Backbone as a ProteinNet text record, in pm:
[ID]
protein_1_A
[PRIMARY]
XXXXXXXXXXXXXXXXXXXXXXXXXXXXXXXXXXXXXXXXXXXXXXXXXXXXXXXXXXXXXXXXXXXXXXXXXXXXXXXXXXXXXXXXXXXXXXXXXXXXXXXXXXXXXXXXXXXXXXXXXXXXXXXXXXXXXXXXXXXXXXXXXXXXXXXXXXXXXXXXXXXXXXXXXXXXXXXXXXXXXXXXXXXXXXXXXXXXXXXXXXXXXXXXXXXXXXXXXXXXXXXXXXXXXXXXXXXXXXXXXXXXXXXXXXXXXXXXX
[TERTIARY]
875.3	832.4	738.5	-172.8	-212.4	-331.3	-429.3	-542.6	-551.1	-643.7	-654.7	-767.7	-708.8	-799.4	-867.9	-1005.9	-1081.5	-1167.2	-1191.4	-1281	-1439.6	-1486	-1631	-1675.2	-1748.7	-1775.9	-1936	-1972.1	-2166.1	-2172.4	-2308.5	-2372.5	-2514.9	-2497.6	-2624.4	-2728.3	-2863.5	-2943.4	-3013	-3019.8	-3065.2	-3232.2	-3244.4	-3336.4	-3487	-3582.9	-3715.5	-3751.9	-3817.3	-3956.2	-4021.1	-4022.9	-4114.7	-4241	-4348.4	-4494.7	-4530	-4688.2	-4752.6	-4783.1	-4825.1	-4876.2	-4989.5	-5062.7	-5187.7	-5308.7	-5384.5	-5553.1	-5626.3	-5662.3	-5776.4	-5919.2	-5978.8	-6068	-6200.8	-6255.7	-6397.3	-6509	-6589.5	-6703.6	-6729.6	-6822.1	-6847.4	-6725	-6745.7	-6627	-6615.5	-6505.4	-6488.6	-6554.7	-6633.5	-6718.9	-6635	-6690.4	-6576.6	-6541.6	-6658.9	-6618	-6546	-6508	-6456.2	-6286.1	-6293.5	-6151.7	-6110.4	-6030.8	-6029	-5988.9	-6032.9	-6014	-5861.3	-5772.7	-5644.5	-5619.4	-5570.3	-5522.2	-5461	-5488.5	-5407.8	-5259	-5139.3	-5027.9	-4985.1	-4911.1	-4858.5	-4763.6	-4765.1	-4721.5	-4556.3	-4499	-4337.2	-4291.5	-4180.1	-4112.6	-4000.7	-3989	-3928.7	-3803.8	-3684.8	-3555	-3472.9	-3488.5	-3436	-3282.6	-3261.2	-3144.4	-3077.8	-2953.4	-2821.4	-2780	-2760.3	-2721.8	-2575.3	-2499.2	-2367	-2325.1	-2243.1	-2238	-2151.2	-2115.5	-2076.9	-1959.7	-1902.8	-1798	-1682.3	-1590.6	-1535.2	-1461.5	-1462.8	-1418.4	-1267	-1178.2	-1018.8	-1040.7	-992.1	-937.1	-844.8	-831.8	-746.5	-587.1	-592.1	-433.3	-410.9	-465.1	-487.1	-488.6	-558	-579.9	-419	-340.5	-243.7	-117	-144.9	2.6	-1.4	-104.2	-91.2	-137.4	-236.7	-299.5	-398.7	-462.3	-616.8	-694.5	-843.3	-918.1	-904.1	-831.1	-827.9	-643	-626.6	-453.5	-364.8	-425.8	-299.6	-214.6	-112.6	4	-18.2	-82.1	-125.8	54.9	31.3	166.7	222.8	357.9	412.8	494	480.7	535.3	698.3	731.1	893.2	920.3	812.7	860.3	723.8	706.9	569.7	601	507.5	518.6	569.8	596.6	651.4	529.1	426.8	312	302.5	206	164	52	-26.3	-108.4	-99.8	-104.6	-152.3	-258.5	-218.7	-291.5	-343.5	-523.2	-578.5	-656.6	-542.6	-612.5	-484.6	-510.6	-468.8	-470.4	-332.2	-365	-241.3	-309.1	-217	-143	-57.5	39	-27.6	-12.5	-59.1	28	-8.5	57.5	158.2	273.5	404.5	477.2	623.7	736.2	801.7	892.7	922.8	892.1	1003.2	934.6	820.4	777.6	678.8	699.1	724.1	754.8	615.5	586	473.3	518.5	442.1	457	365	397.2	308.9	320.6	194.3	232.8	191.2	272.6	232.3	277.1	182.8	170.9	224.6	331.5	333	187.3	120	61	88.7	-9.4	9	65.9	69	144.8	-13.4	23.1	-162.5	-162.8	-133.3	-128.6	-237.7	-303.4	-408.8	-337.9	-364.1	-286.1	-309.8	-447.4	-492.5	-476.2	-521.1	-465.9	-362.7	-239.2	-84.5	-25.3	-104.5	-53.8	-105.2	-200.1	-247.8	-156.8	-107.5	-41.7	85.6	121	296.8	267	163.8	105.7	114.6	47.3	41	185.4	252.9	390.7	460.4	458.4	511.6	485.6	336	300.6	339	383.1	374.3	512.8	464.5	572.2	687.6	704	809.3	918.5	854.8	888.1	990.7	1017.8	1076.7	1070.4	917.3	870.7	919.6	965.9	998.5	1087	1195	1328.8	1373.9	1475.3	1528.3	1635.3	1645.5	1755.8	1688.9	1775.3	1741.8	1644	1636.7	1566.7	1402.9	1396.9	1260.9	1175.2	1097.9	1027.5	861.8	812.1	650.8	590.3	524.7	515	364.1	340.9	230.5	165.8	94.2	28.4	-35.6	-13.1	-50	-136.9	-232.7	-297.5	-263.5	-300.9	-298.7	-281.1	-163.9	-174.5	-129.6	-149.8	-64.2	97.1	124.2	298.5	348.1	449.4	524.5	637.6	711.5	861.2	933	866	903.8	809.6	853.8	736.9	778.4	704.6	707.4	629	723.3	717.5	693.8	572.7	598	574.4	735.3	709.5	772.2	754.3	852.6	992.3	1047.8	1195.1	1253.1	1214.8	1264.1	1252.8	1160.6	1124.7	1248.5	1239.4	1279	1452.6	1502.2	1628.4	1629.7	1602.1	1564.8	1572	1477.8	1429.8	1565.7	1651.8	1741.7	1878.9	1899.7	2010.1	2048.2	2234.9	2291.3	2347.5	2305.3	2294.3	2191	2279.9	2300.5	2175.2	2020.5	1965.5	1908.5	1942.4	1971.3	1817.1	1737.8	1573.2	1549.1	1646.4	1610.2	1569.6	1642.9	1624.3	1576.2	1548.8	1480.2	1623.6	1547	1645.9	1561.1	1654.4	1619	1681.7	1651.1	1729.8	1669.8	1741.1	1701.4	1565	1409.9	1325.2	1233.1	1294.1	1200.2	1240.2	1161.2	1180.2	1104.1	1195.3	1148.3	1124.4	1032.2	985	941	1056.7	1056.7	937.9	831.6	691.9	737.8	846.3	865.4	877.7	962.7	977.7	838.5	793.6	624.6	567.6	580.3	458	519.7	624.5	713.3	748.4	865.7	914.1	1061	1091.2	1305.8	1253.6	1396.3	1401.9	1449.4	1489.8	1542.1	1433.6	1314.1	1195.1	1081.6	1121.5	1036.7	912.2	793.8	657.1	615.5	678.4	636.5	664.8	602.5	544.6	535.2	437.6	402.5	530.6	538.2	715.4	789.9	817	952.5	881.5	723.9	697.2	733.2	735.6	743.4	886.8	960	1134.8	1156.3	1097.7	1097.5	1112.6	985.5	922.3	1008.7	1039.6	1114.3	1295.4	1341.1	1477.3	1468.5	1385.8	1414.7	1395	1240.7	1283.4	1376.5	1429.3	1559.5	1636.5	1671.6	1765.7	1722	1579.2	1550.7	1579.3	1626.7	1621.7	1807.3	1877	2018.4	2104.1	2043.2	2082.2	2133.8	2253	2323.4	2348.4	2342.4	2383.7	2488.9	2447.9	2507.2	2499.4	2597.6	2617.7	2518.3	2498.8	2473.7	2549.5	2518	2579.9	2668.7	2553.9	2601.5	2473.3	2565.6	2476.7	2342.8	2180.8	2092.4	2068.8	2087.8	2058.1	1928.8	1850.2	1716.6	1799.5	1805.9	1891.1	1815.1	1950.6	1900.4	1848	1774.6	1644.3	1740.6	1853.2	1910.4	2052.4	2021.4	2095.6	2049.7	2112.6	2065.4	1996	1899.9	1825	1745.6	1744.4	1682.8	1789.4	1898.8	2027.2	2056.7	2031.9	2084.6	2055	2110.2	2046	2215.1	2294.1	2460.2	2444.4	2299	2301.5	2255	2187.1	2078	1957.5	1865.7	1704.4	1621.4	1551.5	1519.9	1399.1	1432.7	1364	1293.6	1199.1	1147	1121.9	1177.6	1141.1	1258.8	1287.3	1401.4	1407.4	1259.3	1288.6	1288.5	1349	1296.1	1305.3	1141	1112.9	1128.8	1131.1	1125.8	1051.3	1106.1	987.8	966.7
-381.3	-315.3	-402.1	225.5	255	313.2	441.8	523.6	639.1	668.7	797.3	853.4	1014	1105.9	1204.1	1221.1	1247.2	1374	1476.8	1632.6	1619.8	1598	1592.4	1736.9	1811.7	1959.3	1952.1	2057.7	2074.9	2217	2179.8	2255.1	2313.4	2426.1	2486.3	2510.5	2488.7	2531.4	2665.3	2755.9	2893.2	2869.7	2991.3	3014	2984.4	2913.6	2905.4	3055.6	3131.7	3239.6	3260.9	3398.6	3361.3	3344.9	3335.7	3292	3444	3398.4	3514.7	3584.4	3730.3	3840	3816.5	3755	3745.6	3821.9	3820.8	3932.2	3900.1	3996.9	3980.7	3876.3	3836.3	3731.5	3837.5	3779.2	3907.8	3850.8	3956.3	3970	4045.6	4071.8	4178.1	4229	4346.1	4402.6	4319.8	4340.8	4281.3	4330.7	4268.8	4333	4333.3	4491.8	4569.3	4515.5	4450.7	4410.5	4284.3	4205.5	4085.6	4136.2	4242.4	4265.3	4248.9	4266.4	4202.9	4030.1	3986	3856.1	3860.1	3798.1	3745	3709.4	3724.6	3678.1	3570.6	3426.1	3324.6	3330.5	3300.4	3356.4	3286.1	3374.7	3311.2	3182.4	3048.8	2943.9	2955	2926.6	2957.1	2936.8	2978.3	2845.2	2769.4	2705.4	2555.7	2564.4	2574.3	2547.1	2405.5	2352	2243.7	2211.7	2140.9	2060.6	2069.3	2105.4	2093.7	1960.2	1934.8	1793.6	1812.8	1694	1719	1666	1763.7	1692.4	1583.8	1532.8	1378.3	1417.8	1268.4	1263.3	1259.2	1326.4	1339.7	1183.7	1146.2	1013.4	1002.1	934.6	942.7	844	848.5	804	704.8	565	452.7	521.2	582.4	659.1	700.8	804.6	887.6	827.6	701.8	568.5	535.7	495.9	408.8	477.5	649	721.5	782	797.9	900	1031.9	1056.8	1195.4	1179.1	1312.3	1343.8	1322.9	1352.1	1392	1501.5	1621.1	1750.5	1783.5	1642.4	1665.6	1648.7	1708.6	1722.7	1617	1652.6	1533.3	1505.7	1399.3	1313.2	1302	1345.3	1310.5	1162.2	1181.7	1015.4	1041.8	929.3	971	944.3	930.5	943.6	782	757.5	584.8	553.1	424.3	346	221.6	126.2	20.3	-93.2	-111.7	-228.4	-324.7	-295.6	-387.5	-378.4	-477.9	-433.4	-470.1	-412.5	-476.9	-528.4	-658.7	-736.8	-701.8	-676.2	-638.4	-821.1	-742.2	-905.6	-922.3	-901.6	-866	-977	-991.1	-1082.4	-1066.3	-1083.8	-1084.2	-1150.1	-1232.7	-1314.9	-1249.7	-1245.2	-1178.6	-1217.9	-1129.6	-1179.4	-1312.7	-1416.3	-1503.9	-1502.1	-1523.7	-1509.8	-1568.6	-1534.3	-1627.4	-1581.7	-1642.7	-1619.3	-1694.3	-1710.3	-1791.5	-1682.8	-1733.1	-1678.1	-1666.8	-1511.9	-1542.4	-1466.4	-1550.2	-1445.8	-1351.2	-1286.5	-1180.8	-1115.6	-1072	-1018.5	-831.6	-794.9	-651.9	-654.1	-524	-481.6	-366.1	-293.5	-139.6	-119.3	-74.7	-42.6	75.2	-12.3	94.8	213.2	315.8	445.8	496.7	455.2	514.8	521.7	668.1	704.9	614.2	483.2	465.1	327.3	313.9	223	94.4	-21	-139.9	-195	-236.7	-293.2	-185.7	-44.8	18.6	30.7	14.8	42.7	-118.4	-245.3	-315.2	-364.8	-327.4	-333.8	-233.6	-100.5	-18.9	-70.6	-172	-239.8	-359.6	-422.6	-537.9	-524.5	-386.3	-302.1	-275.6	-238.3	-190.4	-333.8	-450.5	-539	-601.6	-575.6	-673.5	-560	-532.4	-355.2	-453.6	-450	-502.3	-466.5	-291.9	-227.1	-287.2	-334	-355.3	-531.3	-567.5	-693.1	-828	-811.4	-946.5	-917.4	-794.3	-741.2	-789.8	-839.9	-816.8	-923.4	-1020.8	-1129.6	-1182.3	-1313.8	-1387.9	-1410.3	-1394.8	-1477.1	-1344.5	-1227.3	-1102.2	-1123.3	-1215.3	-1241.4	-1318.7	-1204.7	-1268	-1217.8	-1322.9	-1241.1	-1262.6	-1139	-1158	-1196.7	-1277.6	-1305.8	-1232.8	-1123	-1067.3	-1204.2	-1217.7	-1292.3	-1270.4	-1293	-1243	-1259.3	-1198.5	-1263.5	-1396.4	-1428.5	-1559.1	-1676	-1629.6	-1735.2	-1719.5	-1812.6	-1840.5	-1740.3	-1661	-1576.9	-1574.2	-1545.6	-1526.3	-1398.9	-1304.1	-1190.3	-1123.3	-1002.9	-980	-791	-719.6	-587.4	-551.6	-435.1	-359.4	-194.6	-153.5	29.1	43.6	142.5	123.7	247.3	336.7	431.8	432.3	562.1	567	506.8	516.5	433.1	313.4	203.7	109	70.4	131.6	90.5	82.8	182	158.8	16.4	-9	-114.6	-268.4	-250.2	-368.5	-410.3	-280.2	-297.7	-314.4	-278.1	-332.7	-491.8	-501.3	-386.6	-260.7	-278.9	-163.8	-28.4	23.4	168.7	289.6	291.8	365.2	531.4	570.9	646.8	721.9	636.9	717.9	783.4	745.7	817.5	742.3	641.9	550.2	422.1	348.6	216.2	84.4	-28.4	-129.8	-288.3	-368.7	-517	-581.8	-678.4	-751.7	-861.7	-982	-1131.5	-1135.2	-1179	-1149.9	-1085	-958.9	-821.9	-731.8	-678.8	-538.6	-429.4	-371.2	-262.5	-126.8	-56.1	82.5	145	323.1	367.2	459.6	501.4	545.4	702.5	755.4	920.5	889	789.6	853.8	803.7	713.6	658.4	790.9	836.8	972.9	1093.7	1096.6	1225.6	1199.1	1100.2	1089.8	1147.2	1196.3	1250.6	1404.6	1461.9	1563.7	1537	1438.5	1419.4	1353.5	1347.4	1287	1444.2	1539.4	1649.1	1633.8	1673.1	1647.6	1547.1	1460.4	1322.7	1195.3	1243.8	1103.6	1022.2	930.9	865.3	820.7	809.9	783.2	762.3	813.6	763	663	645.8	517	356.8	426.5	306.8	236.3	395.4	349	278.2	301.2	306.9	118.9	76.9	-58.7	-132.4	-82.1	-138.1	-193.2	-109.6	-94.6	-171.8	-181.5	-265.8	-394.8	-441.7	-577.2	-629	-516.1	-566.9	-623.5	-551.6	-629.2	-759.3	-765	-897	-1028.9	-979.4	-1074.6	-1094.1	-993.8	-1026.1	-912.6	-798	-687.2	-598.2	-521.1	-417	-318.8	-194.2	-94	-51.3	58.1	103.9	246.4	292.3	431.6	502.5	602.8	680	655	580.7	549.9	654.4	769.4	866.4	967.4	1132.4	1219.6	1234	1236.3	1253.6	1166.9	1022.5	918.4	876.6	780.9	727.8	635.2	690.4	628.4	497.5	430.3	263.2	264.5	173	151.2	106.8	90.8	34.2	139.6	253.2	331.4	425	471.1	486.3	620.5	628.7	783.6	854.4	781.4	851.6	1003.3	914.2	997.3	1121	1078.1	1180	1135.4	1197.8	1108.2	1080.9	1160.6	1171.3	1219.2	1293.4	1327.4	1242.1	1120.2	1045.3	1148.3	1087	1161.2	1026.9	1118	991.1	874	781.9	662.5	566.7	552.4	426.1	250.5	241.3	120.2	18.6	-124.4	-163	-179.7	-174.3	-177.7	-105.5	-33.1	94.6	93.3	132.6	168.7	220.7	226.5	366.3	487.5	564.8	674.4	767.2
364.7	264.7	267.2	848.5	747.3	753.8	824.1	846.8	778.3	679.5	616.6	697.8	637	721.9	603.8	597.7	513.7	564.9	486.5	583.7	524.3	626.3	568.7	572.2	481.9	517.2	489.9	551.8	605.1	514.7	425.9	355.6	479	517.6	561.4	498.6	441.1	387.5	430.1	275.2	359.4	395.4	489.4	564.3	456.7	521.7	402.7	411.2	335.1	374.6	481.8	569.2	652.1	621.2	708.2	708	631.3	589	608.4	662.8	637.8	735.7	785.6	939.2	895	895.9	845.6	833.8	944.8	1021.5	1106.3	1066.3	1089.3	1078.9	984.6	948.3	920.6	977	1041.4	1082.4	1218.5	1265.1	1388.6	1439.3	1488.3	1591.8	1725.5	1727.6	1882	1987.7	2076	2212.5	2294.7	2290.7	2400.4	2566.6	2564.6	2703.7	2758.4	2632.4	2636.2	2567	2505.8	2447.4	2283.7	2251.5	2077.5	2101.3	1985.4	1997.2	1961.9	2008.1	1950.1	1797.2	1739.1	1583.3	1589	1517.8	1532	1482.3	1570.5	1530.8	1367.3	1325.2	1207.2	1244.2	1116.7	1146.9	1145.9	1258.7	1243.6	1090.7	1031.3	915.8	972.7	882.8	955.1	878.4	884	831.5	848.1	724.2	725.1	821.7	857.5	953.2	826.8	880.3	801.1	734.8	619.4	581.2	571.8	582.4	560.4	405.3	352.7	221.7	195	96.6	19.7	93.6	112.7	171.8	53.1	46.3	-53.5	-87.6	-186.2	-262.7	-291.6	-254.3	-294.8	-424.8	-519.7	-598.3	-598	-666.8	-625.2	-618.1	-708.4	-737	-594	-539	-410.1	-310.6	-290.5	-221.2	-164.3	-303.4	-283.5	-241.2	-300.8	-286.9	-180.3	-84	36.9	38.7	-70.1	-116.7	-42.6	-39.3	19.1	-83.4	-110.7	-233.9	-294.7	-208.3	-244.9	-294.7	-307.6	-369.2	-241	-94.7	25.9	14.3	73.3	114	281.1	295.2	420.2	504.8	601.4	658.7	714.1	684.8	688.5	815.9	905.3	1026.1	1005.5	1103.4	1070.2	1092.7	1238.2	1284.7	1326.9	1297.2	1325.5	1468.9	1436.9	1552.7	1477.4	1356.2	1307.8	1337.8	1282.9	1250.7	1095.2	1093.4	906.1	907.6	747.5	731.5	597.7	559.4	482.5	360	227.7	114.5	97.1	99	109.2	-100.6	-179.1	-312.7	-367.3	-479.8	-560.5	-705.2	-769.3	-915.6	-971.4	-1094.5	-1176.9	-1285.7	-1308.2	-1441.6	-1592.5	-1651.8	-1782.6	-1849.7	-1927.3	-1985.5	-2047.1	-2079	-2138	-2115.8	-2189.3	-2101.2	-2013.3	-1932.8	-1817.8	-1686.9	-1604.1	-1467.5	-1356.3	-1253.7	-1192.4	-1097.4	-971.7	-871.7	-807.9	-700.6	-593.7	-525.8	-484.6	-382.6	-332.9	-210.1	-82.6	-78.8	-35.9	-26.6	107.9	197.4	361	344.3	441.7	465.1	590.5	672.2	805.7	845.3	988	1069.8	1076.5	1054.7	1079.2	922.7	852.5	729.6	624.9	566.7	531.8	380.8	364.3	203.7	210.7	123.4	159.5	74.6	174.5	98	26.3	-2.4	-151	-252.5	-231.3	-357.2	-379	-252.8	-307.1	-391.9	-331.6	-381.8	-531.1	-554.2	-719.4	-784.8	-720.1	-809.1	-836.6	-705	-791.9	-862	-838.2	-945.1	-1058.3	-1130.1	-1251.1	-1301.5	-1194.7	-1259.8	-1326.4	-1218	-1278	-1350.4	-1404.1	-1531.7	-1628.2	-1633.7	-1758.7	-1863.2	-2003	-2067.2	-2053.7	-2015.9	-1990.6	-1864.6	-1764.8	-1658.9	-1701.5	-1575.6	-1593.1	-1669.2	-1662.6	-1759.2	-1914.7	-1974.7	-2062.3	-2160.9	-2014.1	-2060.1	-2086.6	-2117.5	-2158.4	-2056.3	-2064.4	-1999.9	-1841.8	-1745.5	-1593.5	-1519.8	-1599.9	-1553.7	-1607.1	-1678	-1762.2	-1649	-1542.9	-1457.3	-1456.7	-1427.1	-1410.2	-1272.1	-1224.9	-1075.3	-1081.1	-956.4	-915.6	-793.7	-762.3	-634	-544.7	-444.6	-350.6	-232.3	-200.1	-78.2	49.8	190.7	302	343.1	386.1	432.4	339.5	184.9	102.6	137.5	20.7	34.8	-65.8	-41.1	-121.2	-116.2	-231.2	-263.7	-203	-238.4	-203.3	-98.5	-20.7	62.3	71.2	-2.4	-29.5	73	117.8	207.9	252	247.1	255.2	416.8	421.9	583.6	610.2	779.9	799.4	751.2	758.1	746.3	848.4	992.3	1086.4	1081	1023.9	1007.1	901.6	767.9	699.3	716.2	806.4	842.6	920.7	976.7	1066.2	979.1	889.1	790.7	702.7	663.8	565.1	641.2	756.1	830.2	749.2	768.8	798.3	669.4	571.3	467.6	526.8	487.5	540.2	450.4	484.1	422.5	497	619.1	673.2	655.2	666.8	652.4	543.8	422.7	285.4	165.7	193.2	71.8	85.3	12	23	-21.9	-6.7	-16	-57.1	-76.5	-91.3	17.2	98.8	194.5	190.6	123.4	141.2	50.4	116.6	84.3	85.8	147.8	144.7	34.6	-10.9	-91.1	4.2	42.2	136.9	64.3	95.6	1.1	140.9	101.2	232	182	314.4	259.4	258.5	278.9	295.1	105.3	64.3	-101.4	-178.6	-127.4	-201.5	-206.8	-99.4	-116	-148.8	-153.5	-184.3	-340.9	-346	-463.4	-438.3	-527.5	-504.1	-652.7	-599.3	-688.5	-798.1	-817	-980.7	-1041.1	-1030.6	-1083.7	-1111.4	-999.4	-983.2	-918.4	-1030.2	-961.6	-1030.2	-1125.4	-1145.9	-1042	-941.7	-842.8	-881.1	-962.5	-1017	-1107	-1169	-1223.2	-1171.1	-1008	-957.5	-875.4	-805.8	-766.9	-886.9	-1005.7	-1057.5	-1100.2	-1083.2	-1073.2	-959.7	-830.9	-720.3	-686.3	-761	-785.4	-860.6	-965.2	-1038.5	-1018.6	-975.8	-882.4	-797.6	-695.2	-581	-610.5	-668.7	-724.2	-864.8	-893.1	-956.3	-915.1	-769.9	-715	-637.2	-599.7	-589.5	-694.4	-793.9	-952	-966.8	-857.3	-878	-952.7	-965	-1092.2	-925.5	-1014.1	-930.4	-976.7	-903.4	-972.6	-1051.7	-1158.4	-1284.5	-1311.6	-1386.4	-1381.2	-1537.1	-1515.9	-1645.4	-1787.6	-1873	-2051	-2069	-2095.8	-2190.2	-2104.3	-2118.9	-2137.5	-2196.1	-2144.3	-2223.7	-2277.2	-2196.1	-2238.9	-2149.8	-2135.6	-2061.3	-1976.8	-1794.7	-1710.5	-1683.2	-1662.8	-1637.6	-1508.7	-1498.2	-1395.2	-1303.5	-1290.7	-1195.7	-1131.6	-1215.4	-1159.2	-1070	-937.7	-810.4	-875.9	-939.5	-954.6	-896.9	-712.1	-617.6	-580.9	-603	-548.3	-663.2	-794.3	-884.7	-1021.3	-1135	-1243	-1324.8	-1272	-1378.1	-1499.9	-1537.8	-1658.6	-1765.7	-1712.7	-1781.8	-1760.2	-1887.3	-1841.3	-1720.7	-1645	-1575.7	-1620.7	-1593	-1665.4	-1549.8	-1575.1	-1429.2	-1473.2	-1611.9	-1669.3	-1689.4	-1650.8	-1715.1	-1863.4	-1891.4	-2074.5	-2156.5	-2201.1	-2253.9	-2423.1	-2459.7	-2572.3	-2689	-2816.8	-2870.5	-2875.1	-2915.2	-2984	-2790.4
[MASK]
+++++++++++++++++++++++++++++++++++++++++++++++++++++++++++++++++++++++++++++++++++++++++++++++++++++++++++++++++++++++++++++++++++++++++++++++++++++++++++++++++++++++++++++++++++++++++++++++++++++++++++++++++++++++++++++++++++++++++++++++++++++++++++++++++

């Protein structure tokens, strides 16, 4: 718990107008013994060479979430090589109470997610006051994103379904869910890109839930049920599998309103 495709369009410039009709030069009539004087040929029109249109630029959110610039879903392979690219960005948490845990983030090669953009998304989620930093007690923790080669307490990994199963064993993820296993927070790449039925089209909300839920396990939190129908779902509810009558909620700390 990484190569992206972009399509370059080409725009063909319209043909330039053809040259003007050339009139015969003024002067004496042609000498019949030598034949007519050939008129100079018209200058050929020149058509500019086609210029490639600007390469579509993916936003940070698109790079982090496996989407092309036009919104298309980029395919996530079922399995990968088990080798990873580690993010080389750092982000310190905002000041406040609570101990600090250091984490890095890596993406399995072949997964269409930009590792640095994904690392920033995870760090911004954990540094939100609605995340674990906004709770009380032992789970009041601030998380520091560290770069490649730095010491880390936790290793977040976005991996293909098959690699997720291997990293999560002996837990049974069956290629469908994510896990926390020791110092690894393993995020299933299919879930990261596609979300879950319980969140509908809100894939960003689901990713925030996924991060908070699995990091919650790293803090010692266990699964819970839905307290009552219509209530915000606890973040440690297995919302990937269903809401049990609760409303989807990606945050440990539920705010009013």
